[in-house]
N, C-alpha and C positions, 0 to 999 in steps of 0.2 A: 085541742082541738082532739077528734077521736076521731077516726073514718069506721064506717061503717065492720063487720066481721064479713063481706065477698069480696071485698075489696081486696087485693094480693098484691101486698109492698114486700118487697123484696129489700137486701143489700148488694142491688144495679145489677144485681139481674131479672129481668122479666120471664113472667110465665108462658111457660114450652103453648102453655093455649091460646093464649094473646098473641107469642110470634105466630103462629100461626094460622090466627087469625086474620092479621095483619100484611105476610108475602105474602099468602096463600103458596103458589109453587113457587117465588122469587126469590133468589137467594140475597141475606141478607148486607149492605154492604156495613164496609168491619172500618173501612181506613176512608179517610180525607173525599169526600164524595166531589172538591174539586179535582181532583186527578184525577177522574171520574174520564173526561171532557179532552176533548182532544187542545192541542196549542193552539189556537186562530190569530193572535195578533199579530202576526208579519204577515198572515196570507191576506187580512185586509190589509192593512198599510199597505200589500202590494196590489192588491182589487181597488183597492182607493186613489191609488200614488196619481190620477188623471187628476186630481177635483177637490182630494184632503187636502188641508193646508198649513193642518193642526194635530198636534195630539187627540183633541177634540173631535175634531170634524175623522179619526182613522176611527172612533169608538164609538162618535154618529154611527156609524156607517156597522160597524160590526155592530151595532146592537138592529141598525132597522138595513137590513142592504139593500132594501127596495126600493125605501125612499128618499135616501140621503143623497142618492144622486142628482138629484130633481133639487133639492133643498136647497145640496152645499153651492150645486152648477148655478142654481139662482143667485144664493149666494155671494160667490163669487164674480159674479156678473161671465160668468163662464160661456162661449159660446159653444154650437152645435154643431154637429157640420151632420150628415146626411146619410146614413151608411150601404149599403148597399138598393135591392131593390125593396126590401118586406121592412121596411119601416124601422131601422135595426138606424138609433141614435147612434153619434161616440162625441168625448168630448175633446176639448182641443184647450189639455192645458196650455 
């Protein structure tokens, strides 16, 4: 297979023009992208403690924090309690 002469291939180096076009003013990520994300498992576990019963439930909450509480409340038939005057609802574990 042959490539056109305009294609710039090298041994692992990215052409500076391509870097500039792709990155613009952003800095290139040179480490594992996941290490740049703040850990969230323990936070999700604590926030979902009232309605999550399994690790899968915690993961559901971590991925869908706005939908998971109502879904899990219905899944486990957890009753609601009206709280305050601004229609806030709270789960009863």
